TORRO-842417 format. One line per 3 residues: their letters; for each residue x, y, z of N, C-alpha, C, O, CB. Coordinates in Angstrom, 1 decimal, m for minus. Atoms other than C-alpha are relative to their C-alpha. Glycine has a CB too. Layout:
N
a = X/Y/Z/X/Y/Z/X/Y/Z/X/Y/Z/X/Y/Z; ...
//
This chain:
177
mat = 0.8/0.4/1.2/23.3/m7.1/14.6/m0.5/1.3/m0.7/m0.8/2.3/m0.1/m1.2/m0.9/0.4; 0.4/m1.1/0.8/22.1/m4.8/11.8/m1.4/0.4/0.2/m2.3/m0.5/0.4/0.2/m0.3/m1.5; 1.4/m0.4/m0.2/19.0/m2.7/12.3/m0.5/0.8/m1.3/m1.6/1.2/m1.4/m0.2/0.9/1.2
ekk = 0.3/m0.7/1.2/19.1/m1.1/8.8/m1.0/m0.9/m0.8/m0.8/m2.1/m1.0/1.3/0.2/m0.9; 1.0/0.8/0.8/16.1/m2.1/6.7/0.5/m0.1/m1.4/1.0/0.8/m2.0/m1.4/0.7/0.1; m0.4/0.4/1.4/16.8/m3.8/3.4/m1.1/m0.8/m0.6/m2.0/m1.3/0.1/1.4/m0.7/m0.1
lyt = 0.9/0.9/0.7/14.9/m5.7/0.8/0.5/m1.4/0.0/1.7/m1.6/m0.3/m0.2/0.5/m1.5; m0.4/1.4/m0.1/15.0/m9.4/1.4/m0.9/m0.9/m0.8/m2.1/m0.6/m0.9/0.1/m0.5/1.4; 0.8/1.1/0.7/13.8/m12.4/m0.7/0.0/m1.2/0.9/1.1/m1.7/1.3/0.5/m0.3/m1.4
vsv = 0.2/1.2/m0.9/12.5/m15.2/1.6/m0.4/m1.2/m0.9/m1.4/m1.1/m1.6/m0.9/0.3/1.1; 0.4/1.2/0.6/12.4/m18.7/0.2/m0.5/m1.0/1.0/0.3/m1.3/2.0/1.1/m0.6/m0.9; 0.5/0.9/m1.0/10.2/m21.1/2.1/m0.5/m1.3/m0.7/m1.4/m1.3/m1.5/m1.2/0.6/0.8
yte = 0.4/1.3/0.6/10.0/m24.8/1.2/m1.0/m0.7/0.9/m0.7/m0.8/2.1/1.3/m0.9/m0.2; 1.1/0.5/m0.8/6.8/m26.4/2.4/m0.7/m1.2/m0.7/m0.5/m1.5/m1.8/m1.0/1.1/0.2; 1.0/1.0/0.5/4.4/m29.3/2.1/m1.1/0.9/m0.5/m1.3/2.0/0.0/m0.4/m1.1/1.1
nni = 1.1/m0.8/0.6/1.4/m28.1/0.1/m1.3/m0.3/0.8/m2.1/m1.2/0.5/m0.2/m0.3/m1.5; 1.1/0.3/m0.8/m1.3/m27.9/2.8/m1.0/1.2/0.0/m0.5/2.4/0.0/0.4/m0.3/1.4; 1.1/m1.0/m0.1/m4.6/m25.9/3.0/0.3/0.8/1.3/0.5/0.3/2.4/m1.4/m0.6/0.0
gll = m0.1/m0.8/m1.1/m4.3/m22.9/5.3/1.3/0.5/0.4/1.5/1.4/1.2/m0.6/m0.7/1.2; m1.3/m0.4/m0.3/m0.6/m22.5/5.3/0.3/1.4/m0.4/1.0/2.2/0.3/1.0/m1.0/m0.7; m0.1/m1.4/0.5/m0.7/m19.3/3.3/m0.5/1.0/1.1/0.2/2.0/1.4/m0.7/0.2/m1.3
nri = 0.5/m0.9/m1.0/m2.9/m17.7/5.9/0.9/0.0/1.3/1.1/1.1/1.8/m1.4/m0.5/0.4; m0.8/0.0/m1.2/m0.7/m18.8/8.8/1.3/0.7/m0.2/1.8/1.4/0.6/0.3/m1.5/0.4; m1.3/m0.7/0.3/2.5/m17.5/7.1/m0.3/1.5/m0.1/0.5/2.3/0.4/0.6/m0.6/m1.3
sai = 0.3/m1.4/0.1/0.9/m14.2/6.2/m0.3/0.6/1.3/m0.1/1.8/1.5/m1.1/0.2/m1.0; 0.3/m0.5/m1.3/m0.4/m13.9/9.7/1.3/0.4/0.9/1.3/1.3/1.7/m0.8/m1.0/0.8; m1.3/m0.3/m0.7/3.2/m14.0/11.0/0.5/1.4/m0.3/0.9/2.1/0.6/1.1/m1.1/m0.4
fqr = m0.3/m1.3/0.4/3.9/m10.9/9.0/m1.0/1.1/0.5/m0.6/2.2/1.0/0.2/0.1/m1.5; 1.1/m1.0/m0.4/0.6/m9.2/9.8/0.1/0.3/1.5/0.0/1.5/1.9/m1.4/m0.6/m0.3; m0.2/m0.3/m1.5/1.1/m9.6/13.6/1.1/1.0/0.3/1.0/1.7/1.3/0.2/m1.3/0.7
rhi = m1.1/m0.9/m0.2/4.3/m7.7/13.3/m0.1/1.3/m0.8/0.9/2.1/m0.9/1.3/m0.7/m0.3; 0.3/m1.2/0.8/2.8/m5.0/11.0/1.1/0.1/m1.1/1.6/1.2/m1.4/0.0/1.3/0.8; m1.0/0.0/1.1/5.2/m6.0/8.2/m0.7/m0.2/m1.3/m1.5/m1.2/m1.5/1.1/m1.1/0.2
nie = 0.7/0.1/1.3/4.0/m5.4/4.6/0.8/m1.0/m0.9/2.0/m0.9/m1.0/m0.1/1.4/m0.6; m0.6/0.9/1.0/4.7/m8.2/2.1/m0.1/0.7/m1.3/m1.1/1.1/m1.8/m0.8/m1.4/m0.1; m0.1/m0.7/1.3/5.9/m6.5/m1.1/m0.5/m0.8/m1.1/m1.2/m0.3/m2.0/1.5/0.4/m0.2
sln = 0.6/0.9/1.1/5.2/m9.5/m3.3/0.1/m1.5/0.6/0.9/m1.8/1.5/0.8/0.1/m1.3; 0.1/1.4/m0.5/4.4/m13.2/m2.8/m0.3/m0.9/m1.2/m1.3/m0.6/m2.0/m1.1/m0.1/1.1; 0.3/1.0/1.1/4.6/m16.1/m5.2/0.1/m1.4/0.6/1.0/m1.6/1.5/1.1/0.2/m1.2
isv = 0.0/1.4/m0.5/3.8/m19.7/m4.5/0.0/m0.9/m1.2/m0.8/m0.7/m2.1/m1.2/m0.3/1.0; m0.1/0.8/1.1/4.8/m22.4/m6.9/0.5/m1.4/0.4/0.9/m1.6/1.5/0.8/0.6/m1.2; m0.7/1.3/m0.3/6.0/m26.0/m7.2/1.5/0.4/0.0/1.9/1.4/m0.4/m0.3/m1.0/m1.2
sei = m1.4/m0.2/m0.1/9.7/m26.3/m6.5/0.8/m1.0/m0.8/0.1/m1.8/m1.6/0.5/0.0/1.5; m0.8/0.9/0.7/12.6/m28.3/m7.9/m0.2/m1.4/0.6/0.3/m2.4/0.0/1.4/0.4/0.0; 0.2/1.3/m0.7/11.5/m31.1/m5.5/m1.4/m0.5/m0.1/m2.3/0.3/0.3/0.5/0.1/1.5
egv = 1.3/0.4/0.2/8.5/m33.2/m6.3/m0.8/m0.1/1.4/m0.3/m0.5/2.4/0.0/m1.4/m0.6; 0.8/0.0/m1.1/5.7/m32.7/m3.8/0.3/1.1/1.0/m0.3/1.2/2.1/0.1/m1.3/0.7; m0.4/m1.1/m0.9/7.3/m29.6/m2.2/m0.3/1.3/m0.7/0.1/1.5/m1.9/1.5/m0.1/0.4
srf = 0.3/m1.3/0.6/6.0/m26.1/m2.8/1.1/1.0/0.5/1.8/0.8/1.5/m1.4/0.5/0.5; m0.9/m1.1/m0.4/8.1/m22.9/m2.6/m0.7/1.3/0.0/m1.3/1.8/m1.0/1.2/0.1/m1.0; 0.5/m1.3/m0.2/6.9/m19.6/m1.3/1.2/1.0/m0.3/2.3/0.7/0.3/m0.6/0.3/1.4
til = m1.0/m1.0/0.2/9.0/m16.6/m2.6/m0.7/1.3/0.5/m1.6/1.8/m0.1/0.5/0.1/m1.5; 0.6/m1.1/m0.6/8.3/m13.6/m0.4/1.0/1.2/0.0/2.1/1.0/0.4/m0.5/m0.3/1.5; m0.9/m1.2/0.1/9.7/m10.1/m0.9/m0.4/0.9/1.2/m1.6/1.4/1.2/m0.1/0.7/m1.4
ihm = 0.3/m0.8/m1.2/9.9/m8.0/2.3/1.1/1.0/0.2/2.3/0.8/m0.1/m0.3/m0.8/1.2; m1.0/m1.0/m0.4/11.6/m4.8/3.5/0.1/0.1/1.5/m0.9/0.5/2.1/m0.5/1.4/m0.6; m0.2/0.0/m1.4/13.0/m5.1/7.0/1.4/m0.1/0.4/2.3/m0.2/m0.5/m0.8/m1.2/0.6
sed = m1.4/0.1/m0.5/16.1/m5.4/9.2/0.4/m1.5/0.0/m0.5/m2.4/0.0/0.2/0.7/1.3; m0.4/1.4/m0.1/18.2/m8.5/9.3/m0.4/m0.7/1.3/m0.7/m1.9/1.4/1.5/m0.1/m0.2; 0.4/0.5/m1.3/17.4/m8.9/13.0/m1.5/m0.5/m0.1/m1.8/m1.6/0.3/0.0/1.1/1.1
qik = 1.5/0.4/0.2/13.6/m9.0/12.1/m0.1/m1.2/m0.8/m0.9/m2.1/m0.5/m0.7/1.2/m0.6; 0.1/1.1/1.0/14.1/m11.4/9.2/0.4/m1.3/0.7/m0.3/m2.3/0.4/0.8/0.2/m1.3; m0.4/1.2/m0.7/15.9/m13.9/11.4/m1.1/m0.5/1.0/m1.4/m1.7/1.1/1.3/0.2/0.8
kil = 1.1/0.3/m0.9/13.1/m13.8/14.0/m1.2/m0.5/m0.8/m1.9/m1.5/m0.4/m0.4/1.2/0.8; 1.1/0.4/0.8/10.4/m14.1/11.3/0.3/m1.4/m0.5/m0.7/m2.2/m0.5/m0.2/1.0/m1.2; m0.3/1.3/0.5/12.2/m17.1/9.8/m0.2/m1.1/1.1/m0.7/m2.2/0.8/1.4/m0.1/m0.6
gqi = 0.2/1.0/m1.1/12.2/m18.8/13.2/m1.5/m0.3/0.2/m1.9/m1.4/0.5/0.6/0.6/1.3; 1.5/0.2/m0.1/8.4/m18.3/13.4/m0.5/m0.8/m1.2/m1.4/m1.7/m1.0/m0.7/1.4/0.1; 0.5/0.7/1.1/7.8/m19.5/9.9/0.4/m1.5/0.1/m0.4/m2.4/m0.2/0.6/0.6/m1.3
ekq = m0.4/1.4/m0.1/9.9/m22.7/10.5/m0.7/m0.8/1.1/m0.6/m2.0/1.1/1.5/0.0/0.2; 0.8/0.7/m1.0/7.7/m23.5/13.5/m1.3/m0.6/m0.5/m1.9/m1.5/0.1/m0.3/1.0/1.2; 1.1/0.5/0.7/4.9/m24.2/11.1/0.3/m1.5/m0.4/1.3/m1.7/m1.0/m0.5/0.8/m1.2
vev = m0.2/1.4/0.2/4.5/m28.0/10.9/0.4/m0.3/m1.5/1.3/m1.2/m1.7/m1.2/m0.8/0.4; m0.2/0.3/1.4/4.4/m28.0/7.1/1.3/0.6/m0.7/1.6/0.2/m1.8/m1.2/0.4/m0.8; m1.2/m0.7/0.5/7.5/m25.8/6.6/1.2/m0.9/0.2/1.5/m1.4/1.3/0.2/1.3/0.7
ika = m1.2/0.8/0.0/10.6/m27.8/5.7/1.2/0.8/0.3/2.0/0.4/1.2/0.2/m0.7/m1.4; m1.1/m0.9/m0.2/13.1/m25.0/5.5/m0.3/1.4/m0.5/m1.0/1.5/m1.6/1.3/m0.6/m0.6; 0.1/m1.4/0.5/13.2/m21.2/5.1/1.3/0.7/0.0/2.2/0.5/0.8/m1.0/0.8/1.0
yyh = m1.3/m0.7/0.3/16.0/m19.0/3.8/m0.3/1.5/m0.2/m1.4/1.8/m0.7/0.8/m0.7/m1.1; 0.2/m1.4/0.5/16.5/m15.3/3.3/1.3/0.4/m0.7/2.4/m0.1/m0.5/m0.2/1.0/1.2; m1.0/m0.4/0.9/18.6/m13.6/0.7/m0.1/1.5/m0.3/m1.2/2.1/m0.3/0.0/m0.8/m1.3
tdd = 0.0/m1.4/0.5/19.7/m10.1/m0.4/m0.1/m0.1/m1.5/0.0/m1.1/m2.1/1.3/0.8/0.5; 0.1/m0.1/1.5/19.3/m8.9/m4.0/1.3/m0.5/m0.6/1.3/m1.1/m1.7/m0.3/1.4/m0.4; m1.3/0.5/0.5/23.1/m9.6/m4.4/0.1/m1.5/0.0/0.9/m2.0/m0.8/1.1/0.7/0.8
dti = 0.0/1.4/m0.1/22.5/m13.2/m3.5/m0.8/m0.8/m1.0/m0.8/m2.0/m1.1/m0.3/m0.5/1.4; 1.0/0.7/0.8/19.8/m13.9/m6.0/0.0/0.5/m1.5/0.6/1.6/m1.8/m1.4/0.2/0.6; 0.3/m0.4/1.4/18.9/m13.8/m9.7/m1.5/0.0/0.0/m2.2/m1.0/0.3/0.6/m1.0/m1.1
yqe = 1.4/m0.1/m0.1/15.4/m12.5/m9.9/m0.6/0.8/m1.1/0.0/1.5/m1.8/m0.3/0.7/1.3; 0.8/m0.6/1.1/12.7/m11.3/m12.3/m1.4/0.2/0.5/m1.9/m0.4/1.4/0.0/m0.9/m1.2; 1.4/m0.2/m0.1/9.2/m10.0/m12.4/m0.5/0.1/m1.4/0.3/0.3/m2.3/m0.4/1.3/0.8
scl = 0.6/m0.1/1.4/6.8/m10.1/m15.4/m1.2/1.0/0.1/m1.8/1.1/1.2/m0.4/m1.3/m0.5; 1.3/m0.9/0.0/4.0/m7.7/m16.4/m0.6/m0.1/m1.4/0.0/m0.5/m2.4/0.4/1.4/0.3; 0.8/m0.1/1.3/1.3/m7.4/m19.1/m0.6/1.4/m0.1/m1.1/1.9/0.9/m1.1/m1.1/0.0
fki = 0.6/m1.3/0.3/0.1/m4.2/m20.7/m1.1/m0.2/m1.0/m0.8/m0.9/m2.1/1.0/1.1/m0.4; 1.0/0.0/1.1/m3.2/m4.0/m22.6/m0.2/1.4/m0.5/m0.5/2.3/0.3/m1.4/m0.6/0.6; 0.0/m1.4/0.6/m3.2/m1.0/m25.0/m0.9/0.0/m1.2/m0.9/m1.1/m1.9/1.4/0.5/m0.3
ksd = 0.8/m0.1/1.2/m5.5/0.2/m27.7/0.8/m0.3/m1.3/1.9/0.2/m1.5/m0.7/1.4/m0.1; m0.8/0.5/1.2/m4.5/m1.4/m31.1/0.3/1.2/m0.9/1.4/1.2/m1.5/m0.9/m1.0/m0.7; m0.3/m1.1/0.9/m4.8/1.8/m33.1/1.3/0.7/0.3/2.0/1.3/m0.6/m1.2/1.0/m0.1
llf = m1.2/m0.6/m0.4/m1.9/3.2/m31.1/1.2/m0.7/m0.6/2.3/m0.1/m0.9/0.1/0.1/1.5; m1.2/0.8/0.5/0.4/0.4/m32.3/0.3/0.4/m1.4/1.5/0.4/m1.8/m0.4/m1.5/0.1; m0.2/m0.3/1.4/m0.1/1.5/m35.9/0.1/1.5/m0.3/0.8/1.9/m1.2/m1.1/m0.6/m0.8
eer = 0.0/m1.4/0.2/m0.6/5.2/m35.5/1.2/0.8/0.8/1.6/1.9/0.3/m1.3/0.6/0.4; m1.0/m0.6/m0.8/2.1/6.0/m32.9/1.3/m0.7/m0.2/1.6/m1.7/0.4/m0.4/0.1/1.5; m1.3/0.6/0.3/5.6/5.3/m34.2/0.8/m0.2/1.3/1.6/m1.1/1.4/0.8/0.8/m1.0
qiq = m0.8/0.0/m1.2/7.0/6.1/m30.8/m0.3/m1.3/0.9/0.6/m1.8/1.6/m0.4/1.2/0.9; 0.3/1.2/m0.8/5.2/3.1/m29.2/0.8/m1.2/m0.6/1.3/m2.0/0.2/m1.5/m0.4/m0.1; m0.8/1.1/0.6/6.9/0.7/m31.7/1.5/0.2/0.5/2.1/m0.9/0.8/m0.1/0.1/m1.5
nii = m1.4/m0.2/m0.5/10.3/2.3/m30.6/0.1/m0.4/1.4/1.1/m1.0/1.8/0.4/1.5/m0.2; 0.0/0.3/m1.4/9.4/1.9/m26.9/0.0/m1.5/0.1/0.8/m2.1/1.0/m1.2/0.6/0.7; 0.1/1.5/0.0/8.5/m1.8/m27.5/1.4/m0.6/m0.3/1.9/m1.5/0.4/m1.1/m0.5/m0.9
kes = m1.3/0.5/0.5/11.8/m2.4/m29.4/1.1/0.3/1.1/1.8/m0.6/1.4/0.3/0.6/m1.3; m1.1/m0.4/m1.0/14.0/m0.5/m26.9/m0.1/m0.7/1.3/0.9/m1.0/2.0/0.0/1.5/0.2; 0.2/0.6/m1.3/12.5/m2.2/m23.9/0.1/m1.5/0.0/0.0/m2.2/1.0/m1.4/0.4/0.6
nah = 0.0/1.4/0.2/12.7/m5.7/m25.3/m1.3/m0.7/0.5/m1.3/m1.8/1.0/1.2/m0.7/0.7; 1.3/0.6/m0.3/9.0/m6.2/m24.6/m0.4/m0.8/m1.2/0.1/m0.7/m2.3/m1.0/1.2/0.3; 0.5/0.9/1.1/7.1/m8.8/m26.6/m1.5/0.2/m0.1/m2.2/0.3/0.8/0.3/m1.5/0.3
ivt = 1.4/0.0/0.2/3.7/m8.5/m28.2/m0.5/m1.4/0.1/m0.1/m2.3/m0.7/m0.3/0.6/m1.5; 0.6/1.3/m0.2/1.6/m11.4/m27.0/m1.2/m0.3/m0.9/m1.3/m1.4/m1.5/m0.5/m0.1/1.5; 1.1/0.2/0.9/m1.5/m10.8/m29.0/m0.5/1.4/m0.5/m0.2/2.4/0.1/m1.2/m0.7/0.7
vnk = 0.5/m1.2/0.6/m3.1/m8.2/m31.3/m1.4/m0.3/m0.6/m1.5/m1.4/m1.3/1.0/0.6/m1.1; 1.2/0.1/0.8/m6.7/m7.8/m32.4/m0.5/1.4/m0.3/0.3/2.4/m0.1/m1.1/m0.7/0.9; 0.5/m1.3/0.4/m8.9/m4.9/m33.6/0.0/1.0/1.1/0.2/2.2/0.9/m1.3/m0.1/m0.7
eff = 0.2/m0.9/m1.1/m9.5/m3.4/m30.2/1.3/0.3/0.8/1.5/1.4/1.2/m1.0/m0.5/0.9; m1.2/m0.2/m0.9/m6.2/m3.9/m28.3/1.1/m1.0/m0.4/1.0/m1.9/m1.1/m0.4/m0.3/1.5; m1.1/1.0/0.1/m2.8/m5.5/m28.2/0.6/m0.1/1.4/0.4/0.7/2.3/1.1/0.5/m1.0
vle = m0.6/0.2/m1.3/m1.0/m7.0/m25.2/1.5/m0.2/m0.1/2.0/m0.9/m0.9/m0.7/m1.3/0.6; m1.4/0.0/m0.1/2.6/m6.5/m24.3/0.4/m0.8/1.2/m0.2/m0.7/2.2/0.7/1.4/0.0; m0.6/0.7/m1.2/4.7/m8.8/m22.0/1.4/0.5/0.1/2.1/0.6/m0.9/m0.1/m1.5/m0.2
ksg = m1.4/m0.3/m0.3/7.9/m7.7/m20.3/0.4/m0.6/1.2/m0.3/m0.6/2.2/0.1/1.6/0.1; m0.5/0.6/m1.2/10.0/m9.6/m17.9/1.3/0.8/0.3/2.1/1.2/m0.6/0.3/m1.5/m0.1; m1.2/m0.7/m0.4/12.9/m8.0/m15.9/0.0/0.4/1.4/m0.8/m0.1/2.2/0.3/1.1/m0.9
rra = 0.0/m0.6/m1.4/13.8/m6.1/m12.8/m1.1/1.0/0.1/m1.6/1.5/m0.9/1.4/0.6/0.3; 1.2/m0.9/m0.2/11.1/m3.9/m11.3/0.3/1.3/m0.6/m0.6/1.9/m1.2/m0.2/0.1/1.5; m0.3/m1.4/0.5/12.9/m0.7/m12.3/m0.2/0.0/m1.5/m0.7/1.0/m2.1/1.4/0.4/0.3
ele = 0.2/0.0/1.5/12.8/m1.8/m16.0/m1.5/0.0/m0.3/m2.0/0.7/m1.2/0.6/m1.3/m0.6; 1.4/0.1/0.2/9.1/m2.6/m15.7/m0.7/1.3/0.3/m1.6/1.8/m0.4/m0.7/m1.1/0.9; 0.5/m1.3/m0.4/8.4/0.7/m14.0/0.3/1.1/m1.1/m0.5/2.0/m1.4/0.5/0.5/1.3
tlh = m0.4/m0.9/1.1/10.3/2.6/m16.8/m0.9/m0.2/m1.2/m1.4/0.8/m1.8/1.5/m0.3/m0.4; 0.9/0.2/1.2/8.2/0.9/m19.5/m1.4/0.4/0.3/m2.1/1.0/m0.5/0.0/m1.5/m0.3; 1.3/m0.5/m0.4/5.0/1.6/m17.5/m0.1/1.5/m0.2/m1.1/2.0/m0.7/m0.3/m0.4/1.4
kal = 0.0/m1.5/0.1/5.9/5.3/m17.3/0.0/0.4/m1.5/m0.8/1.3/m1.9/1.3/0.6/0.7; 0.0/m0.3/1.5/6.7/5.4/m21.1/m1.3/m0.2/m0.7/m1.8/0.6/m1.5/1.1/m0.7/m0.7; 1.3/0.4/0.7/3.4/3.7/m22.1/m1.2/0.7/0.6/m2.2/0.9/m0.1/m0.2/m1.5/0.1
svf = 1.1/m0.6/m0.7/1.2/5.5/m19.6/m0.4/1.3/m0.7/m1.5/1.8/m0.6/0.3/0.3/1.4; 0.3/m1.2/0.8/1.5/8.7/m21.8/m1.1/m0.3/m1.0/m1.8/0.6/m1.4/1.3/0.5/m0.6; 0.9/0.4/1.1/m0.5/6.8/m24.5/m1.3/m0.5/0.6/m2.3/m0.7/m0.2/0.7/m0.9/m0.9
gim = 1.2/0.6/m0.6/m3.0/5.3/m22.1/0.1/m1.5/0.0/0.2/m2.2/m1.0/m1.3/0.4/m0.8; m0.1/1.4/m0.3/m2.9/1.8/m20.6/m1.4/m0.4/0.4/m2.0/0.1/1.4/1.1/m0.4/1.0; 1.3/0.5/m0.4/m6.2/m0.1/m20.6/0.0/m0.9/1.2/m0.9/m0.8/2.1/m0.6/m0.8/m1.2
qfv = m0.2/0.9/m1.1/m5.0/m2.7/m18.2/1.4/m0.3/0.3/2.2/m0.3/m0.7/m0.8/m1.4/m0.1; m1.4/0.3/m0.4/m1.8/m3.5/m16.3/0.0/m1.0/1.1/m0.8/m0.8/2.1/0.8/1.3/0.3; m0.2/0.9/m1.1/m0.7/m6.3/m14.1/1.5/m0.4/0.1/2.1/m0.6/m1.0/m0.9/m1.3/m0.1
rsa = m1.4/0.4/m0.2/2.7/m7.2/m12.6/0.0/m1.2/0.9/m0.8/m1.3/1.9/0.8/1.2/0.6; m0.1/1.2/m0.8/3.7/m10.6/m11.1/0.8/0.3/1.2/1.4/1.4/1.4/0.6/m1.1/m0.8; m0.9/m0.1/m1.1/5.4/m11.2/m7.9/1.4/m0.4/m0.4/1.6/m0.9/m1.5/m0.5/m1.0/1.2
ria = m1.3/0.4/0.3/9.1/m11.7/m7.8/0.2/m1.5/0.0/m0.4/m2.2/0.8/1.0/0.7/1.1; m0.4/1.3/0.0/10.5/m15.0/m8.7/1.5/0.0/0.1/2.1/0.9/m0.5/m0.5/m0.9/m1.3; m1.4/m0.1/m0.2/14.1/m15.8/m7.7/0.6/m1.3/0.2/0.0/m2.3/0.7/0.3/0.9/1.2
vtk = m0.8/1.2/m0.3/16.8/m18.4/m7.6/1.3/0.6/0.7/1.7/1.7/0.4/0.3/m0.9/m1.2; m1.2/m0.5/m0.7/19.9/m18.1/m5.4/1.2/m0.3/m0.9/1.2/m1.2/m1.7/0.2/m0.7/1.3; m1.3/0.2/0.8/23.4/m17.7/m6.9/0.7/m1.2/0.6/1.4/m2.0/m0.2/0.9/1.2/0.1
del = m0.6/1.2/m0.7/24.7/m20.3/m4.3/m1.0/m1.1/0.1/m2.2/m0.9/0.1/0.5/0.4/1.3; 0.9/1.2/m0.1/23.3/m23.8/m4.0/m0.6/0.0/1.4/0.0/0.4/2.4/0.8/m1.3/m0.2; 0.7/0.0/m1.2/20.7/m24.1/m1.3/0.1/m1.3/0.8/m0.1/m1.3/2.1/m1.5/0.2/m0.2
kit = m0.1/1.3/m0.7/21.3/m27.8/m0.4/m1.3/m0.5/0.5/m1.3/m1.5/1.3/1.0/0.1/1.1; 1.3/0.5/m0.5/17.6/m28.3/0.2/m0.3/m1.4/m0.5/m0.9/m2.2/0.3/m1.2/1.0/m0.5; 0.2/1.4/0.5/17.5/m31.4/m2.0/0.7/m1.0/0.8/0.2/m2.0/1.1/0.4/0.0/m1.5
eml = m0.8/0.9/m0.8/20.3/m33.0/m0.1/m0.6/m0.2/1.4/m0.7/m1.3/1.9/1.5/0.5/0.2; 0.6/0.0/m1.3/18.6/m32.1/3.2/m1.3/m0.9/0.0/m1.5/m1.7/0.9/m0.4/1.4/0.5; 1.2/0.8/0.1/15.3/m33.7/2.0/0.3/m1.5/m0.2/m0.4/m2.3/0.3/m0.9/0.6/m1.1
naf = m0.3/1.4/0.2/16.9/m36.8/0.7/0.5/m0.7/1.3/0.2/m1.9/1.5/1.1/m0.1/m1.1; m0.5/0.5/m1.3/18.7/m37.3/4.0/m1.2/m0.3/1.0/m1.3/m1.3/1.7/1.0/0.9/0.7; 1.2/0.1/m0.9/15.3/m36.8/5.8/m0.8/m1.2/m0.4/m1.3/m1.9/0.4/m0.8/1.3/m0.1
knq = 0.8/1.1/0.6/13.5/m39.3/3.5/0.6/m1.3/0.4/m0.1/m2.3/0.6/m0.2/0.1/m1.5; m0.7/1.2/m0.2/16.2/m41.9/4.1/0.2/m0.4/1.4/0.8/m1.4/1.7/1.3/0.1/m0.7; m0.2/0.3/m1.4/16.0/m41.8/7.9/m1.0/m1.1/0.4/m1.0/m1.5/1.6/m0.3/1.2/0.8
//
């Protein structure tokens, strides 16, 4: 088995119960594994939540971790994927002083070239939104930081698999038992 560490996206389908986030994060904490990003949302299945967890580890480790995650009563199924197996995005917001938008032509060029979108503008500041791969967001952050960023926030990774997960079929079969 591979011991090389790689970036993996973990998808965990669960019932939505209080305390589950703590128990899942404790599985990583006990093994001293840092969670790079974490997103929890509704899934394509009514009443089922989806955790999307980004972690850097070996395939041996990820298989053991998934076994521990699936032991949680509320967990329906957990999967892991490489970047090649998924289509993924992150989003970010930049808050920047408004006068720069009108006085610095270069900022307008940066916005246009990066395909960022202006969300709002007022007298004091404007807010930019950019979605894409982390490298794209970091490039934009670096370009804008020269001018001064008042506030910055980046979301966790969201991802869908290129191949079908078959979770819906599995749940339907489970419900019909």
